C-alpha positions as CSV (number, residue, x, y, z in Angstrom):
1,M,230.7,118.0,-32.8
2,T,233.2,115.4,-33.2
3,P,232.3,112.0,-32.3
4,P,233.8,110.1,-29.3
5,N,236.3,107.6,-29.4
6,P,235.2,104.1,-30.2
7,P,235.5,102.2,-26.7
8,S,238.9,100.0,-28.0
9,A,240.9,103.2,-29.3
10,A,243.8,104.2,-26.6
11,P,243.8,108.0,-25.6
12,L,246.6,109.7,-27.1
13,D,249.1,110.2,-24.7
14,L,252.1,113.0,-25.3
15,L,253.4,113.3,-22.5
16,Y,256.4,111.7,-21.3
17,S,256.4,108.8,-18.5
18,E,259.0,108.5,-16.3
19,T,261.3,105.7,-17.6
20,E,261.3,107.8,-20.7
21,E,262.7,110.6,-18.7
22,E,265.1,108.5,-17.3
23,L,266.1,107.0,-20.7
24,R,266.5,110.7,-21.8
25,T,268.4,111.4,-18.8
26,A,270.7,108.4,-19.1
27,V,271.4,109.1,-23.1
28,R,272.2,112.8,-22.5
29,S,274.5,112.8,-20.0
30,L,276.3,110.0,-22.2
31,L,276.1,112.5,-25.1
32,A,277.4,115.4,-23.2
33,A,280.2,113.7,-21.7
34,R,281.0,111.7,-25.2
35,C,280.4,113.4,-28.1
36,D,281.0,117.3,-27.7
37,A,281.2,119.8,-31.2
38,P,285.1,119.8,-30.8
39,G,284.5,116.0,-30.8
40,I,282.6,115.5,-33.8
41,L,284.5,118.1,-36.1
42,G,287.6,116.2,-35.2
43,R,286.3,113.1,-36.4
44,I,284.7,114.8,-39.4
45,E,287.9,116.4,-40.4
46,G,289.7,112.8,-40.0
47,G,287.2,110.8,-42.4
48,R,285.8,109.0,-40.0
49,P,282.5,110.3,-38.7
50,H,281.4,107.7,-37.3
51,D,282.4,106.6,-33.3
52,P,282.6,103.0,-32.2
53,E,282.9,103.3,-28.7
54,L,280.1,105.8,-28.5
55,W,278.2,103.6,-30.6
56,R,279.4,100.3,-28.1
57,T,277.9,102.1,-25.2
58,L,274.6,103.5,-26.8
59,A,274.3,100.5,-28.5
60,A,275.3,97.6,-26.2
61,D,276.0,98.2,-22.5
62,M,272.8,101.0,-22.8
63,G,270.9,98.3,-24.7
64,T,269.1,100.9,-27.0
65,A,269.9,99.0,-30.0
66,G,267.2,96.6,-29.1
67,L,264.2,98.8,-28.1
68,L,262.1,98.2,-30.7
69,V,262.7,94.5,-30.0
70,P,260.4,92.0,-28.2
71,E,262.8,90.6,-25.0
72,K,261.9,87.0,-26.3
73,L,264.0,88.0,-29.4
74,G,267.1,89.1,-26.8
75,G,265.8,92.8,-27.2
76,Q,264.3,95.3,-24.6
77,G,260.8,95.2,-24.9
78,A,260.2,98.6,-25.5
79,S,258.4,100.7,-27.7
80,H,258.5,103.4,-30.4
81,R,257.7,105.7,-27.7
82,E,261.2,105.0,-26.4
83,A,263.1,104.9,-29.0
84,A,262.0,108.6,-29.9
85,V,263.1,109.6,-27.0
86,V,266.6,108.0,-27.6
87,L,266.4,109.8,-31.5
88,E,265.5,113.1,-29.5
89,E,268.7,113.0,-27.9
90,L,270.8,112.1,-30.7
91,G,269.2,114.9,-32.4
92,R,270.0,117.5,-30.1
93,A,274.0,116.3,-30.4
94,V,274.0,115.6,-34.4
95,A,275.2,112.3,-32.9
96,P,277.3,110.5,-35.2
97,V,276.3,107.2,-34.9
98,P,273.6,104.5,-37.1
99,Y,270.9,104.4,-34.8
100,L,268.2,105.7,-37.1
101,T,269.4,103.6,-39.9
102,S,270.1,100.2,-37.7
103,A,268.0,100.5,-34.5
104,V,264.7,101.5,-36.5
105,L,265.2,101.1,-40.1
106,A,267.1,97.4,-39.8
107,A,265.1,96.1,-36.8
108,E,261.7,97.3,-38.0
109,I,262.4,95.2,-41.5
110,L,264.0,91.7,-39.5
111,L,260.9,92.1,-36.9
112,G,259.0,92.0,-40.8
113,C,260.4,88.7,-41.5
114,D,260.1,85.4,-40.0
115,G,262.3,82.4,-39.8
116,P,265.6,81.1,-38.2
117,E,268.1,83.6,-40.1
118,P,266.5,87.3,-39.6
119,T,265.7,86.0,-35.5
120,E,269.5,85.2,-34.8
121,L,270.6,88.6,-37.1
122,L,267.7,90.8,-34.8
123,R,269.0,89.0,-31.7
124,E,272.8,90.0,-33.0
125,L,271.5,93.9,-34.0
126,A,269.8,94.2,-30.7
127,S,272.6,93.3,-28.4
128,G,274.6,95.8,-30.4
129,R,276.9,93.2,-31.8
130,R,275.7,94.0,-35.4
131,I,275.5,96.7,-37.2
132,C,272.7,96.1,-39.8
133,V,271.9,98.9,-42.9
134,P,268.9,98.4,-45.3
135,A,270.5,98.8,-48.7
136,L,268.1,101.6,-49.4
137,P,268.0,104.9,-50.5
138,L,268.0,107.5,-47.4
139,T,265.0,109.5,-49.4
140,L,263.3,106.5,-50.1
141,A,259.3,107.5,-48.4
142,P,256.7,105.6,-47.5
143,G,253.9,105.6,-49.3
144,A,256.6,105.6,-53.0
145,P,257.2,103.0,-55.1
146,L,260.3,101.1,-54.3
147,P,263.7,100.9,-55.9
148,P,264.0,98.5,-58.9
149,P,265.4,95.1,-57.0
150,V,269.4,94.3,-57.2
151,R,269.4,91.1,-59.4
152,D,269.7,87.4,-58.6
153,T,271.7,86.1,-61.3
154,G,272.2,82.7,-59.8
155,A,268.6,82.4,-59.1
156,G,267.9,78.6,-59.5
157,A,271.4,77.9,-60.1
158,A,273.4,75.1,-59.0
159,T,276.0,77.7,-57.6
160,G,273.5,79.4,-55.5
161,T,272.5,82.8,-55.2
162,A,274.7,85.8,-56.8
163,L,273.3,89.2,-56.2
164,S,274.6,92.0,-58.5
165,G,273.4,95.8,-59.0
166,S,273.9,99.2,-57.3
167,V,272.0,101.3,-54.9
168,T,273.3,104.8,-54.3
169,A,272.5,107.3,-51.5
170,V,272.5,104.3,-49.1
171,A,273.2,105.9,-45.2
172,D,275.7,104.8,-43.0
173,A,277.2,101.8,-45.3
174,V,280.4,102.4,-44.2
175,A,279.3,101.9,-40.7
176,A,277.6,98.5,-41.5
177,D,278.6,94.8,-40.8
178,V,275.5,93.6,-42.8
179,L,273.2,94.9,-45.4
180,L,269.9,94.2,-46.3
181,V,269.4,94.2,-50.1
182,L,266.2,93.6,-51.6
183,A,266.2,91.5,-54.6
184,D,264.2,90.6,-57.2
185,T,263.7,87.2,-55.5
186,G,263.5,88.4,-51.8
187,L,265.5,90.0,-49.0
188,Y,269.1,89.1,-48.3
189,A,272.0,89.8,-45.4
190,V,275.0,90.3,-47.4
191,P,278.1,90.8,-44.9
192,A,279.3,94.4,-46.1
193,T,282.6,93.3,-46.7
194,A,282.0,90.0,-48.7
195,A,283.6,89.9,-51.6
196,G,281.8,91.9,-54.2
197,V,280.6,94.0,-52.0
198,V,282.3,97.5,-52.9
199,L,281.1,100.8,-51.0
200,T,282.0,104.4,-52.5
201,P,281.1,107.0,-50.2
202,L,279.4,110.0,-51.6
203,V,280.1,113.6,-50.6
204,A,277.2,114.5,-48.4
205,L,276.0,117.7,-46.5
206,D,275.6,115.8,-43.6
207,L,278.7,115.0,-42.9
208,T,277.7,113.1,-39.6
209,R,275.6,110.7,-41.7
210,P,277.4,109.6,-44.5
211,L,276.1,108.4,-47.6
212,A,277.8,105.6,-50.1
213,T,276.7,104.0,-53.2
214,V,276.5,100.0,-52.6
215,T,277.5,98.0,-55.2
216,L,277.2,94.8,-55.6
217,D,279.1,91.8,-58.3
218,G,277.9,88.0,-57.7
219,V,277.8,88.9,-54.5
220,A,276.4,85.5,-51.9
221,G,273.8,86.6,-49.4
222,T,271.7,84.9,-46.8
223,R,267.7,84.9,-47.7
224,L,265.2,86.2,-45.4
225,A,262.0,86.6,-46.7
226,D,260.7,86.4,-50.3
227,P,259.8,89.2,-52.2
228,A,256.4,89.8,-51.0
229,T,257.1,89.6,-47.4
230,A,260.6,91.9,-47.4
231,R,258.2,94.7,-49.6
232,A,255.6,94.3,-46.8
233,A,258.7,94.9,-44.2
234,I,260.4,97.6,-45.5
235,A,256.9,99.3,-46.2
236,G,256.1,98.9,-42.6
237,A,260.1,100.0,-41.5
238,L,259.5,103.4,-43.8
239,L,256.5,104.3,-41.6
240,S,258.1,103.9,-38.6
241,G,261.4,105.4,-39.6
242,A,259.8,108.5,-40.7
243,G,257.8,108.7,-37.3
244,L,260.5,108.6,-36.0
245,L,262.8,110.8,-37.7
246,A,260.5,113.5,-36.5
247,S,261.2,113.0,-32.8
248,E,264.9,113.5,-34.4
249,Q,264.4,116.5,-36.1
250,L,262.9,118.0,-32.8
251,G,265.8,117.4,-30.5
252,L,268.0,119.1,-33.2
253,A,265.4,122.4,-33.2
254,E,265.2,122.2,-29.2
255,W,268.7,122.2,-29.2
256,C,269.0,125.2,-31.7
257,L,265.9,127.2,-29.7
258,T,268.1,126.9,-26.4
259,E,271.2,127.9,-27.8
260,T,270.3,130.8,-29.7
261,V,268.4,131.8,-26.4
262,A,271.5,131.4,-24.0
263,Y,273.4,133.6,-26.8
264,V,271.3,136.7,-27.8
265,R,270.9,137.0,-23.7
266,G,274.2,137.0,-23.1
267,R,275.4,139.4,-26.8
268,H,275.2,142.8,-26.0
269,Q,275.1,145.6,-28.7
270,F,274.4,149.2,-27.6
271,N,275.4,148.5,-23.7
272,R,271.9,146.1,-24.4
273,P,271.5,142.6,-24.9
274,V,270.8,142.0,-28.4
275,G,267.9,139.5,-26.8
276,S,265.9,142.5,-25.6
277,F,265.5,144.0,-28.8
278,Q,261.8,143.2,-30.3
279,A,262.4,141.9,-33.4
280,L,264.9,139.4,-32.3
281,K,262.0,138.7,-29.5
282,H,259.4,138.1,-32.3
283,R,261.8,136.0,-34.2
284,L,262.9,133.5,-31.2
285,A,258.4,134.1,-29.8
286,R,257.8,132.3,-33.0
287,L,260.2,129.6,-33.0
288,W,259.3,128.4,-29.7
289,L,255.5,128.4,-30.7
290,D,256.9,126.5,-33.7
291,V,259.3,124.0,-31.5
292,A,256.1,123.1,-29.2
293,S,253.9,122.4,-32.0
294,A,256.8,119.8,-33.3
295,R,256.5,118.4,-30.1
296,A,253.2,117.9,-30.3
297,A,253.4,116.3,-33.4
298,A,256.4,114.2,-32.9
299,R,255.0,112.7,-30.0
300,A,251.3,112.1,-31.5
301,A,253.6,109.9,-34.6
302,A,255.3,108.3,-31.5
303,D,252.7,107.2,-29.8
304,A,250.4,106.1,-32.4
305,L,253.2,104.1,-33.8
306,A,253.3,102.3,-30.2
307,T,249.9,101.6,-30.1
308,G,249.3,100.4,-33.4
309,A,247.2,103.0,-34.0
310,P,244.8,102.7,-37.4
311,D,245.7,106.2,-37.8
312,A,249.3,106.2,-37.8
313,P,250.3,106.5,-41.7
314,L,248.5,109.7,-41.3
315,T,250.1,110.8,-37.9
316,V,253.2,110.3,-39.3
317,A,252.8,111.8,-42.6
318,V,251.6,115.0,-40.2
319,A,254.7,114.9,-38.1
320,Q,257.2,115.2,-41.1
321,A,254.9,117.1,-43.1
322,Y,255.6,119.8,-39.6
323,C,258.5,118.8,-38.0
324,S,261.1,118.9,-41.0
325,G,260.3,122.1,-41.7
326,V,260.8,123.8,-37.8
327,A,263.9,121.8,-37.9
328,V,265.3,123.5,-40.8
329,R,263.8,127.0,-39.4
330,A,265.0,126.4,-36.7
331,A,268.5,125.7,-37.3
332,E,268.9,128.7,-39.9
333,E,267.6,131.2,-37.1
334,C,270.3,129.3,-35.1
335,V,273.3,130.5,-37.6
336,Q,271.8,133.9,-38.0
337,L,271.2,135.3,-34.9
338,H,274.6,134.2,-33.8
339,G,276.1,136.6,-36.3
340,G,279.4,135.9,-37.4
341,I,280.7,132.9,-34.9
342,G,277.8,131.2,-36.5
343,M,279.1,130.9,-40.0
344,T,282.5,129.9,-38.8
345,W,283.5,126.0,-38.7
346,E,284.4,126.1,-35.1
347,H,281.0,126.9,-34.0
348,P,278.5,123.8,-34.1
349,A,275.4,125.6,-35.9
350,H,276.5,124.4,-39.6
351,L,276.4,120.8,-38.3
352,Y,272.6,121.3,-37.6
353,L,271.7,123.1,-40.5
354,K,273.2,120.3,-42.5
355,R,271.5,117.7,-40.2
356,A,268.5,119.5,-41.0
357,K,268.4,120.0,-44.2
358,A,269.3,116.2,-44.8
359,D,266.7,115.1,-42.3
360,S,264.5,117.5,-44.6
361,L,265.0,114.7,-47.5
362,A,265.4,111.6,-45.4
363,L,262.2,109.2,-45.9
364,G,260.3,112.0,-47.5
365,T,260.2,115.5,-48.1
366,A,257.8,117.7,-46.7
367,G,255.7,118.2,-49.7
368,H,255.5,113.9,-50.3
369,H,254.6,113.7,-46.7
370,R,251.9,116.7,-47.7
371,G,250.8,114.6,-50.7
372,L,250.0,111.8,-48.3
373,V,247.9,113.8,-45.9
374,A,246.0,115.1,-48.5
375,D,245.3,111.7,-49.6
376,F,244.5,110.1,-46.6
377,A,241.8,113.3,-45.7
378,E,240.8,112.4,-49.8
379,L,241.3,115.6,-50.6
380,P,243.5,117.7,-53.1
381,A,247.1,117.6,-53.2
382,P,248.3,121.1,-52.7
């Protein structure tokens, strides 16, 4: 028999509130009007995947960049539940905006630092005036060792800070105004256009979330935190990022399921809708069950982060271990069940497959998170 929850434990709430549904409606309407598939493909073909105008409206005008930031610091004072709703809709549209990296990861890192410098930068991030991106590999997972920090070769010298080193696979670095750099002497804010900063674009699978190698050569930066505080802040940000990434994967899977069902209903073979074939019915029924389960896992992770639940690390690991695979399966089924049109560049199915595959590596693989679940449960890892 399962013991009852202690009186202090908040009940798990997987349902969407009225406020969250209103936020969803607003974000979905914006993306429907400003982020269609032809527009995304056109930006990719032109080598400009990010949409600054869309980001300005989403982040500044709608205020979503500051959802995780308290009102006293210029934010909306919302929670991870509201941020999860935004990421669901961004996943449904594979929107080329730096929300996960700036409004989630960078915001959480800055919230973990004290002092006037991180506070002022947080205000600018929350207002949408600046895009801040952590100079960390996108594949860095919660619970994993942090990569070797950048060297501060000017530490203790009269000339001050001189950051030198290289970090690869940094997501959205090409769109950043400020890079948050982990050095051996602490965390630093570095302008992306500062002298000595070189951004080398990488050939990424997901063209809507570009990667780059960040190289620093004697760059001056503003110190935000000491090494211990910086590492603790980054660890917290990785946990939140992984938990909310599950909501992006959920939105992606929901779009794939919805579009595939609509297609097989209208596509005819032998004078019958192909969706009436039993084999396809079974495949889509299984996918529907997978997506419904992914919704529960993603919502549980967002709620655990929002309430500061003590089992949040376990809930996040479960969500990532499950939602990652569901998003990939949904995208694969979308491509396959669309037949020949699903294999073309013009159809957006490939954008969802590439985002799903890239997300399956971001912030830890499903295997990494299954290992965390095993550790938390004190069981042998798979």
